[in-house]
C-alpha positions as CSV (number, residue, x, y, z in Angstrom):
1,M,86.1,121.1,90.8
2,I,86.9,121.1,94.5
3,I,89.7,123.5,95.3
4,R,92.1,122.1,98.0
5,K,93.1,125.4,99.5
6,Q,95.1,124.0,102.5
7,F,97.2,121.7,100.3
8,S,97.6,124.4,97.6
9,E,99.0,126.8,100.2
10,Q,101.3,124.1,101.7
11,L,102.7,123.3,98.2
12,T,103.3,126.9,97.3
13,Q,105.2,127.5,100.5
14,A,107.2,124.2,100.0
15,L,108.2,125.1,96.5
16,R,109.4,128.5,97.6
17,R,111.8,127.1,100.2
18,S,112.9,123.7,99.0
19,R,114.9,122.6,95.9
20,V,112.9,119.4,95.6
21,V,109.3,118.9,96.7
22,A,107.6,115.5,96.7
23,I,103.9,115.0,96.8
24,I,103.3,111.5,98.0
25,G,100.0,109.7,98.5
26,P,97.9,106.8,97.1
27,R,97.2,106.5,93.5
28,Q,94.2,108.6,92.3
29,C,94.1,110.8,95.3
30,G,94.6,114.0,93.3
31,K,98.3,114.6,93.2
32,T,98.5,115.5,89.5
33,T,95.4,117.8,89.8
34,L,96.9,119.6,92.8
35,A,100.3,120.1,91.0
36,R,98.5,121.5,87.9
37,Q,96.4,123.9,90.0
38,V,99.5,125.3,91.8
39,V,102.2,125.1,89.1
40,Q,102.0,126.3,85.5
41,V,104.7,124.5,83.6
42,A,105.6,124.4,79.9
43,A,105.1,121.0,78.1
44,E,108.8,120.3,78.0
45,N,109.0,120.7,81.8
46,Y,106.4,118.0,82.5
47,F,107.2,114.3,82.6
48,D,104.5,111.6,83.3
49,L,106.4,108.4,83.7
50,E,103.3,106.3,82.9
51,D,103.6,107.9,79.4
52,P,106.0,106.0,77.1
53,V,107.0,109.3,75.5
54,S,108.1,110.8,78.8
55,L,110.0,107.7,79.7
56,A,111.8,107.8,76.3
57,R,112.7,111.5,77.0
58,L,114.3,110.4,80.2
59,D,116.5,107.6,78.7
60,E,119.4,110.0,79.4
61,P,117.9,111.9,82.4
62,R,120.8,114.4,83.0
63,I,120.8,115.4,79.4
64,A,117.0,115.8,79.4
65,L,116.8,117.8,82.6
66,E,119.9,119.9,83.0
67,G,118.8,122.5,80.4
68,L,115.4,123.1,81.9
69,K,114.5,126.2,83.9
70,G,111.7,127.1,86.4
71,C,109.7,124.3,87.9
72,V,110.0,120.8,86.5
73,V,107.3,118.3,87.3
74,I,108.0,114.5,87.3
75,D,104.8,112.4,87.9
76,E,104.8,108.7,89.1
77,V,108.5,109.0,90.0
78,Q,108.6,105.6,91.7
79,R,108.7,104.1,88.2
80,K,112.3,105.4,87.7
81,P,114.1,105.5,91.0
82,D,117.5,106.0,89.4
83,L,116.4,109.6,88.8
84,F,117.2,110.6,92.4
85,S,120.9,110.5,92.0
86,V,120.6,112.7,88.9
87,L,118.4,115.1,90.8
88,R,120.9,115.5,93.6
89,V,123.5,116.7,91.1
90,L,121.1,119.1,89.4
91,V,119.7,120.7,92.6
92,D,123.2,121.3,93.9
93,R,124.0,123.7,91.1
94,T,124.7,127.4,91.9
95,P,122.9,129.4,90.8
96,L,119.9,127.1,90.8
97,P,118.1,127.3,87.4
98,A,115.3,124.8,88.2
99,R,113.3,123.4,91.1
100,F,111.7,119.9,90.9
101,L,108.2,118.8,91.9
102,I,108.0,115.0,92.0
103,L,104.8,113.0,92.5
104,G,104.8,109.5,93.8
105,S,102.4,106.8,94.9
106,A,104.6,105.3,97.6
107,S,105.8,106.5,100.9
108,P,109.4,107.6,101.7
109,E,110.0,104.1,103.0
110,L,109.4,102.6,99.6
111,L,111.1,105.5,97.9
112,R,114.2,105.0,100.0
113,Q,116.5,106.3,97.3
114,S,114.9,109.7,97.6
115,S,115.3,110.0,101.3
116,E,118.9,108.9,101.2
117,T,120.1,110.5,98.0
118,L,118.3,113.8,98.5
119,A,118.7,114.1,102.2
120,G,118.6,117.8,103.2
121,R,117.3,118.8,99.7
122,I,113.8,117.3,99.6
123,E,110.5,118.2,101.4
124,Y,107.6,115.9,101.5
125,L,103.9,116.8,101.3
126,E,101.5,113.8,102.0
127,L,98.3,114.2,100.1
128,C,95.2,112.2,101.1
129,G,91.7,111.9,99.8
130,F,89.0,114.6,100.4
131,S,88.3,115.7,103.9
132,L,85.1,117.0,105.4
133,N,86.3,120.6,105.5
134,E,87.0,120.4,101.8
135,V,83.6,118.9,100.7
136,G,81.4,120.5,103.3
137,T,79.2,119.2,106.1
138,P,76.2,118.5,103.9
139,N,78.3,115.9,102.1
140,L,79.3,114.0,105.3
141,Q,77.2,110.9,104.5
142,N,78.6,110.6,101.0
143,L,82.2,111.1,102.1
144,W,81.9,108.5,104.9
145,V,80.3,105.9,102.6
146,K,82.2,106.5,99.4
147,G,85.6,107.6,100.9
148,G,87.8,110.4,99.9
149,F,89.2,109.4,96.5
150,P,87.9,112.1,94.2
151,L,86.5,109.9,91.5
152,A,84.8,107.6,94.0
153,F,83.4,110.5,96.0
154,L,82.0,112.4,93.0
155,A,80.4,109.3,91.4
156,E,76.8,108.0,91.9
157,D,76.5,105.2,94.5
158,S,76.7,102.2,92.1
159,D,79.4,103.8,90.0
160,S,81.4,104.7,93.1
161,F,81.3,101.1,94.3
162,A,82.4,99.8,90.9
163,W,85.2,102.4,90.7
164,R,86.5,101.3,94.1
165,K,86.3,97.6,93.2
166,A,88.4,98.3,90.1
167,F,90.8,100.4,92.1
168,I,91.5,97.5,94.5
169,Q,92.0,95.1,91.6
170,T,94.3,97.4,89.8
171,F,96.3,98.1,92.9
172,L,96.8,94.4,93.5
173,E,97.5,93.3,89.9
174,R,99.5,96.3,88.6
175,D,100.7,98.7,91.3
176,I,102.2,96.2,93.7
177,P,104.2,94.4,90.9
178,M,105.3,97.7,89.5
179,L,106.9,98.5,92.9
180,G,109.0,95.3,92.5
181,Y,107.0,93.0,94.8
182,K,106.2,89.5,93.6
183,I,103.2,88.7,95.7
184,P,100.3,86.7,94.2
185,S,97.5,89.2,93.9
186,I,94.9,86.7,95.1
187,R,96.8,86.1,98.3
188,L,97.4,89.8,99.1
189,G,93.8,90.5,98.3
190,R,92.7,87.8,100.7
191,F,94.9,89.3,103.4
192,W,93.6,92.9,102.7
193,T,90.0,91.6,103.0
194,M,90.8,89.7,106.2
195,L,92.5,92.8,107.6
196,A,89.4,94.8,106.9
197,H,87.5,92.6,109.3
198,Y,90.1,93.5,112.0
199,H,89.6,97.2,111.3
200,G,89.9,99.1,114.6
201,Q,91.3,96.1,116.4
202,L,94.7,95.1,117.7
203,W,97.1,93.6,115.2
204,N,97.3,89.8,115.7
205,S,99.9,88.3,113.3
206,A,99.5,84.8,114.6
207,E,95.8,84.6,113.9
208,L,96.0,86.2,110.5
209,A,98.9,83.9,109.6
210,R,96.9,80.8,110.5
211,S,93.9,81.9,108.5
212,L,96.0,82.7,105.5
213,G,98.3,79.7,105.7
214,V,101.6,81.6,105.9
215,N,104.1,82.4,108.6
216,E,103.8,85.5,110.9
217,N,106.8,87.3,109.1
218,T,104.9,87.1,105.9
219,T,101.7,88.7,107.3
220,R,104.0,91.4,108.9
221,H,105.5,92.0,105.5
222,Y,102.1,92.4,103.9
223,L,100.9,94.8,106.6
224,D,104.0,97.0,106.2
225,L,103.6,97.0,102.4
226,L,99.9,98.1,102.7
227,T,100.9,100.7,105.2
228,A,103.7,102.1,103.0
229,T,101.3,102.4,100.1
230,F,98.8,104.4,102.2
231,M,96.1,101.7,102.2
232,V,96.4,100.9,105.9
233,R,97.2,102.9,109.0
234,Q,99.0,101.3,111.9
235,L,98.1,103.3,115.0
236,H,100.8,102.6,117.4
237,P,100.2,102.5,121.2
238,W,101.5,105.1,123.6
239,H,103.1,103.6,126.6
240,E,105.0,105.0,129.6
241,N,105.8,104.0,133.1
242,I,102.5,104.7,135.0
243,G,102.5,101.5,137.0
244,K,100.0,99.7,134.8
245,R,100.4,97.0,132.1
246,Q,99.8,98.7,128.8
247,V,98.9,97.3,125.4
248,K,101.9,97.4,123.0
249,S,100.5,96.0,119.7
250,P,99.3,98.5,117.1
251,K,95.7,98.9,116.0
252,V,95.1,98.6,112.2
253,Y,92.7,100.6,110.1
254,I,91.8,100.7,106.4
255,R,92.6,104.4,105.8
256,D,90.0,105.1,103.2
257,S,86.4,104.4,104.4
258,G,85.2,103.7,100.9
259,L,87.7,101.0,100.3
260,F,86.9,99.6,103.7
261,H,83.2,99.4,102.9
262,N,84.1,97.6,99.6
263,L,86.3,95.1,101.4
264,V,83.5,94.2,103.9
265,G,80.7,94.2,101.3
266,I,78.9,97.5,102.1
267,S,77.6,99.3,99.0
268,N,75.4,102.1,100.4
269,Y,74.4,104.1,103.5
270,S,71.4,101.9,104.3
271,E,73.6,98.7,104.3
272,L,76.2,100.6,106.5
273,L,73.6,101.5,109.2
274,T,72.7,97.8,109.7
275,H,76.1,96.3,109.4
276,P,78.0,94.9,112.4
277,K,81.0,97.0,111.4
278,L,79.1,100.3,111.7
279,G,80.9,101.5,114.9
280,A,84.3,100.4,113.6
281,S,83.6,102.2,110.3
282,W,82.7,105.5,112.1
283,E,85.8,105.2,114.4
284,G,88.2,104.6,111.5
285,W,86.7,107.4,109.4
286,G,86.6,109.8,112.4
287,I,90.3,109.1,113.2
288,E,91.4,109.8,109.7
289,E,89.3,113.1,109.6
290,I,90.8,114.2,112.9
291,I,94.4,113.5,111.8
292,K,93.8,115.2,108.4
293,Q,92.3,118.4,109.9
294,N,94.5,118.8,113.0
295,N,98.0,117.8,111.6
296,P,99.4,116.7,114.9
297,D,103.1,116.1,115.5
298,E,102.4,112.6,116.7
299,C,99.4,110.3,117.1
300,Y,98.8,107.1,119.1
301,F,96.1,105.1,120.8
302,W,96.4,104.1,124.5
303,A,95.1,101.0,126.3
304,T,95.8,99.1,129.5
305,H,95.3,95.4,130.2
306,S,92.8,96.4,132.9
307,G,90.5,97.8,130.2
308,A,91.1,101.6,130.1
309,E,91.6,102.9,126.6
310,L,91.7,106.0,124.5
311,D,91.0,105.9,120.7
312,L,93.4,108.7,119.8
313,L,96.2,110.5,121.7
314,L,97.4,113.6,119.8
315,I,100.7,115.4,120.6
316,K,101.3,118.9,119.4
317,K,104.1,121.1,120.7
318,G,104.7,118.8,123.6
319,K,101.1,118.9,124.8
320,R,98.7,115.9,124.9
321,Y,95.2,115.9,123.7
322,G,92.8,112.9,123.9
323,V,90.0,112.0,121.5
324,E,87.3,109.3,121.7
325,V,85.3,108.6,118.5
326,K,81.7,107.5,119.3
327,F,78.7,106.7,117.0
328,A,76.1,107.7,119.4
329,D,73.4,110.4,119.7
330,A,74.5,111.6,123.1
331,P,77.8,110.1,124.3
332,Q,78.3,109.9,128.1
333,L,81.3,110.3,130.4
334,T,82.9,106.9,131.0
335,K,85.3,105.6,133.6
336,S,87.9,105.0,130.9
337,M,87.8,108.7,130.0
338,R,88.5,109.7,133.6
339,I,91.4,107.3,133.8
340,A,92.9,108.6,130.5
341,M,92.6,112.2,131.7
342,D,94.4,111.5,134.9
343,D,97.0,108.9,133.8
344,L,98.0,110.7,130.6
345,K,97.8,114.3,131.9
346,L,95.7,115.4,129.0
347,E,95.2,119.1,128.2
348,C,91.6,118.1,127.3
349,L,89.6,115.2,126.0
350,K,87.1,115.5,123.1
351,V,84.4,113.0,122.2
352,V,83.7,113.2,118.5
353,Y,80.2,112.1,117.5
354,P,77.7,112.6,114.6
355,G,75.6,115.1,116.4
356,S,75.5,118.9,116.0
357,V,75.9,120.2,119.6
358,T,79.0,120.8,121.7
359,Y,78.5,120.2,125.4
360,E,80.6,119.5,128.5
361,L,80.7,116.1,130.1
362,A,83.1,117.0,132.9
363,P,85.9,119.6,133.4
364,G,88.2,119.2,130.4
365,V,85.9,116.7,128.7
366,E,83.4,117.7,126.0
367,T,81.6,116.3,123.0
368,V,82.4,117.8,119.6
369,P,80.4,117.3,116.3
370,V,82.6,115.6,113.7
371,H,82.2,118.7,111.4
372,A,84.0,120.7,114.1
373,C,86.8,118.3,114.8
374,G,89.4,120.6,113.1
375,G,89.8,122.7,116.2
376,I,90.7,119.9,118.7
377,L,94.3,121.2,119.2
378,N,93.3,124.9,119.6
């Protein structure tokens, strides 16, 4: 078993200071496993809302919960959103006999009742798939190809591909309807596949709408839904008044590299190396790794209509850091990097690549191996 030390420590601290802690993230990313590693609870304090028995126990939620003490865990909480108003009453008691750990497969935007009803009482911890610092550099190739979902990463190549295929099907046919969205699974699946072919590119609602045969508002709705369920990352552009016309549409990425590879038909490392989406795959995977390992306050990309661009702009404590993600043996300094350094007033610019040596390209600009990308903000 891979111990997720960073998340375990964050969860322990959150439970110490907050009355309600929510672990949110995609289905099957390890939320339940993490909760069980950190919190030891009695059987009567654990509710899995995909279990009919637990659902039956919560028919009268206040009666079921108000007598419990210690830590109470409620898994797949999005299946019973009316719980949030009950939790607000229970966590306002003095003295406080119980704290609540809730697990959900949707973001706060989809769990709106939690952010509104429990405002000031709830702390969120977003859990993602495995990162490189958790599985180790020798597993870089496997992590990139298979993605970070634990069951996909730990399986053999063919079994991993089959697991991811089943995950996509289940997500479309069961998870989306369970969240209350009546979207034909075939149509949303087509949109998701089409979006994968725009991985790393600017969002173009008109083009996708024409291809799918729907209006632009519908494609925007689909994009926001996949973003809120952690399947897609919308990387928004940074823009300020620097006297240049700047791009203002977001870039879109499939967040898990394994799911991306399934959607574009890549089943193994050999196929990836000869696929036209090789560079886009590396860029998307690298961006997710950098965000996971550095935990910035804000993240953006930057581009101008004259052609200058920056893959990732990270902001931490008011300081700006630039990142370029390149699948190259020896990246070189480019004009675009110089412009980004000057126009954005960056503290430094790192070029993340698959090599093993750190070297300087220019003052403030250096290459960094992807396995060392966790120190970019230091």
